C-alpha positions in Angstrom: 5.9 -13.2 7.3 4.6 -10.5 5.3 7.3 -9.9 3.8 6.4 -12.4 2.1 2.8 -11.6 0.7 2.4 -10.7 -2.8 1.3 -6.8 -3.1 -1.8 -7.8 -3.9 -2.6 -9.4 -0.8 -0.9 -6.8 0.9 -3.0 -3.7 -0.9 -5.1 -5.7 -3.6 -7.1 -3.8 -5.9 -10.4 -3.1 -8.8 -9.0 -5.2 -11.8 -10.6 -6.8 -14.7 -7.5 -9.0 -14.8 -6.8 -11.3 -11.7 -4.3 -11.1 -9.6 -2.1 -13.3 -8.8 -3.9 -15.5 -6.8 -5.8 -15.9 -9.6 -8.9 -13.1 -7.3 -10.3 -10.2 -9.7 -11.7 -7.4 -6.5 -15.0 -5.8 -7.3 -14.2 -2.9 -6.0 -10.6 -1.2 -4.9 -10.8 -2.3 -0.6 -9.7 0.6 2.3 -6.5 1.0 1.9 -5.2 -0.2 5.0 -1.5 0.5 6.3 -2.2 -2.3 9.6 -1.8 -6.3 8.1 -2.0 -9.1 10.8 -0.7 -12.6 9.4 -2.2 -14.9 11.1 -0.7 -18.8 10.7 -1.9 -21.7 11.4 -1.2 -25.6 11.7 -4.9 -27.5 10.7 -5.5 -31.5 10.4 -5.4 -30.3 6.2 -1.6 -28.6 6.4 -0.9 -25.4 7.4 -3.1 -21.8 6.9 -2.7 -18.5 6.9 -4.2 -15.5 6.7 -4.1 -12.3 6.5 -6.2 -9.6 8.3 -6.9 -6.0 7.4 -7.7 -4.6 10.4 -9.0 -1.4 7.4 -11.0 -3.4 6.1 -13.4 -4.7 8.8 -11.9 -2.9 12.1 -14.3 -4.5 14.6 -14.1 -7.9 13.2 -10.4 -7.8 12.6 -10.1 -6.8 16.7 -12.6 -9.7 17.1 -10.5 -12.9 14.9 -7.5 -12.2 16.2 -8.9 -11.8 20.0 -10.2 -15.3 19.4 -5.8 -16.2 18.1 -4.8 -15.3 21.2 -7.6 -16.4 23.6 -6.6 -19.8 22.0 -10.0 -20.4 20.6 -9.0 -22.1 17.7 -7.5 -25.3 20.1 -10.3 -26.2 21.1 -10.8 -28.8 18.0 -12.4 -26.2 15.7 -14.4 -28.1 13.0 -16.1 -27.2 9.5 -19.5 -27.0 10.6 -20.8 -26.7 6.6 -20.2 -27.1 3.2 -21.3 -26.2 0.1 -19.1 -27.6 -2.6 -18.2 -24.2 -4.9 -20.0 -21.6 -2.4 -18.6 -22.0 1.2 -17.4 -23.2 4.1 -18.5 -22.5 7.8 -16.8 -23.0 11.0 -16.3 -21.4 14.3 -18.3 -23.4 17.1 -15.5 -24.3 19.7 -15.3 -27.9 21.1 -15.2 -26.2 24.7 -18.4 -25.2 25.4 -17.2 -22.4 27.7 -15.5 -20.4 24.8 -18.4 -20.0 22.8 -20.1 -18.0 26.3 -17.0 -16.2 25.4 -17.5 -14.1 21.8 -20.7 -12.4 21.7 -22.6 -10.6 18.8 -20.5 -7.2 18.1 -21.1 -4.4 16.2 -21.0 -4.4 12.0 -18.3 -3.1 10.0 -19.0 -0.4 7.6 -19.5 -2.1 4.7 -17.2 -0.8 1.7 -18.7 -3.4 -0.5 -21.8 -3.0 -2.8 -24.7 -4.4 -2.0 -27.6 -6.2 -3.4 -28.0 -9.2 -5.7 -26.8 -7.1 -8.9 -23.9 -6.2 -7.0 -23.1 -10.5 -6.8 -20.7 -10.1 -9.5 -18.9 -7.2 -12.2 -19.3 -7.1 -16.4 -15.9 -8.5 -15.7 -16.6 -11.5 -13.9 -15.4 -10.9 -10.8 -17.1 -11.9 -7.3 -18.0 -10.6 -4.6 -16.5 -11.8 -2.5 -13.6 -14.2 -3.9 -12.0 -17.8 -3.2 -9.9 -17.8 0.4 -11.4 -14.6 2.5 -12.8 -15.0 5.4 -15.5 -13.0 7.1 -17.6 -13.2 9.9 -21.7 -16.0 10.1 -23.8 -13.6 10.6 -27.4 -13.4 9.7 -28.5 -9.9 10.5 -27.5 -6.9 12.2 -25.0 -7.1 14.8 -25.0 -10.5 14.8 -21.4 -12.2 13.8 -19.4 -14.1 17.4 -18.2 -16.9 16.9 -18.9 -18.0 13.1 -16.4 -17.6 10.1 -16.9 -18.3 6.4 -14.5 -18.8 4.6 -15.4 -18.3 0.3 -14.6 -21.2 -1.9 -15.2 -20.2 -5.5 
């Protein structure tokens, strides 16, 4: 339930010290009055994902459309895991489902970009552990594959 999320999970803030999930944020994310909690059962156990709509409205809607359509029930495998970096997943076990989720436009970026913004002076990383995002290979290239940060 959303009420079980900590304040740091509901409204993360930039901070020099770790929050209750041992994360620090480079910048304070956009204020979000709409957060959707998606609870999943995986072969490795349950997982809960807090979707912050203001952070990436197009991506949030795409992810929820995939959830509501049962996309993730088609046996999605983790296909590329790089230790201490990220895991990528999202190719459906049923090829017909992949064709339903073509590329979507990019959401406005609110994070600082470029090689000098991978970490800040306090050591906060741009993409904290446990955060999900759509994988992409260029402008407007997000479709059905996601990544989750491991560091």
